[in-house]
N, C-alpha and C positions, 0 to 999 in steps of 0.2 A: 598557141592562142588560148586565151582564158575564156571559159564559158560562164555566163552570167544569166540568171533568170530574173526578169523584172515583171512585176504584176502591177498594172495600172487600173485604177477605178475611175469611173466618170469620164473616160475618153472613149470615143468611138473608134472602131477598127480603121475606118477610112482616114482618120486623122493621122494615124501612124503610117499608113500606106502612102499618103500624100507627102508626109515629111521625108520618109526614107526614099521615095521615088525622086525627090528633089536633090538629095545628096548622094545617091548611089551611082555607081558606074553602070550597073545593069541589075535587072531583077528576073527572077524565075517564079512567076506567080506571087506567092506571099513571102518569098525569100529575096532579100536585097543584099547586094554585094558592093562594098566600098573598099577603099585603100586601107587594108589592115583590119577589116571587120566584115561580119556577115550577121544579118538579123532576120529571124523568121517571126512574122507577125501572126499570132494565134487568132483563133475565132473569138467572137464576142460571147461571153458567158454571163448569165445573170447570177449574182450572188446577193445573199441577204446578210445584213448586219443588224441584228434585232429585227424590227419590222420594216427597215429601209432596204429597198432593192437598188443595187448598183450594177452597171455594166462593167465587166472586167475583161481586160485584154492582157494576155501574157506575151512578153517578148523573150525569145531565146536569142541571146547575143553571144557571138564569138568575136573576141577582139584581141589584137596584139597588145601585150602588156605595156609596150612603149607609148601607146596612144590611149590606153584605157581611161585614165583620169580625164583627159580632154573630151573624149567621146561621151563618157557618162555625164560630165558637166553640161555638154551641149544638149544632151537628151533631157536632163533635168530642167534646164532653162526653157526649152521649147515646150515642155509638158508640165508646167507649173501653174497651178490654179490656187487662188485664195478663196477662202470660204468664210462664212460668218453670218 
């Protein structure tokens, strides 16, 4: 399994928990288990970029290399926001 760390800004922790709860086989608290992947959803942390404050959540992902591209693409599509 390959380990990937993803850092997301402007998403709340519960949004990740709801998403992974919907696609996982089981969970153990903040760790979600699926076919070929495991994701641990980190705590919300406040980070500043200049004067702007953002909520940040870190995902620790372990994924089989055979499904890595599809898994990451699914994650990107579900947690994509436009701004402007």
